[in-house]
Kinemage of the C-alpha trace (Angstrom):
@kinemage 1
@onewidth
@group {chain A} dominant
@subgroup {mainchain}
@vectorlist {calphas} color= white
{ca met a 1} P 134.698 67.451 118.122
{ca thr a 2} L 132.796 66.088 121.146
{ca asp a 3} L 129.811 67.467 123.014
{ca arg a 4} L 132.047 67.989 125.754
{ca gln a 5} L 135.011 69.799 123.693
{ca val a 6} L 132.195 71.912 122.319
{ca arg a 7} L 131.040 73.136 125.644
{ca glu a 8} L 134.541 73.567 126.989
{ca gln a 9} L 135.413 75.839 123.637
{ca glu a 10} L 132.024 77.629 124.339
{ca phe a 11} L 133.253 78.264 127.931
{ca lys a 12} L 136.359 79.637 126.613
{ca ile a 13} L 135.019 82.006 124.298
{ca ala a 14} L 132.695 83.208 127.039
{ca arg a 15} L 135.677 83.977 129.459
{ca tyr a 16} L 137.493 85.627 126.638
{ca arg a 17} L 134.418 87.809 125.891
{ca his a 18} L 134.179 88.758 129.456
{ca leu a 19} L 137.724 89.723 129.380
{ca glu a 20} L 137.593 91.628 126.258
{ca arg a 21} L 134.659 93.830 127.707
{ca glu a 22} L 136.681 94.390 130.823
{ca val a 23} L 140.146 95.236 129.682
{ca thr a 24} L 140.941 99.083 129.033
{ca asp a 25} L 143.994 98.542 126.819
{ca pro a 26} L 142.998 98.660 123.246
{ca leu a 27} L 145.889 96.148 122.172
{ca ala a 28} L 144.564 93.682 124.676
{ca ala a 29} L 140.942 94.056 123.344
{ca ser a 30} L 141.875 93.445 119.913
{ca leu a 31} L 143.861 90.558 120.786
{ca leu a 32} L 141.185 88.995 122.947
{ca his a 33} L 139.052 89.579 120.030
{ca ser a 34} L 141.172 87.821 117.478
{ca ile a 35} L 141.383 84.629 120.069
{ca ile a 36} L 137.574 84.694 119.943
{ca glu a 37} L 137.181 84.845 116.337
{ca glu a 38} L 140.027 82.021 116.069
{ca leu a 39} L 138.171 79.977 118.697
{ca glu a 40} L 134.673 80.643 116.928
{ca ala a 41} L 136.054 79.713 113.334
{ca glu a 42} L 137.608 76.301 114.781
{ca leu a 43} L 134.028 75.468 116.076
{ca arg a 44} L 132.220 76.362 112.992
{ca lys a 45} L 134.847 74.603 111.027
{ca glu a 46} L 134.372 71.299 113.280
{ca arg a 47} L 130.422 71.792 113.594
{ca pro a 48} L 129.038 73.620 110.680
{ca asp a 49} L 125.719 73.831 112.462
{ca trp a 50} L 127.093 75.813 115.541
{ca his a 51} L 125.931 79.121 115.792
{ca gly a 52} L 127.079 80.306 119.050
{ca pro a 53} L 126.842 79.542 122.763
{ca gly a 54} L 123.517 78.691 124.182
{ca his a 55} L 121.922 78.271 120.353
């Protein structure tokens, strides 16, 4: 995964986190949380040194 792809993935994660905080439907929040976990797991798999956006 290139640095650009990492930044794009981090942007997606940030966008989904924002949506997760804004939604009022518990099912939607749960689904967004699952998406975030999958995106973060993918980043950690590709980049074991990745610890989160901005780190």
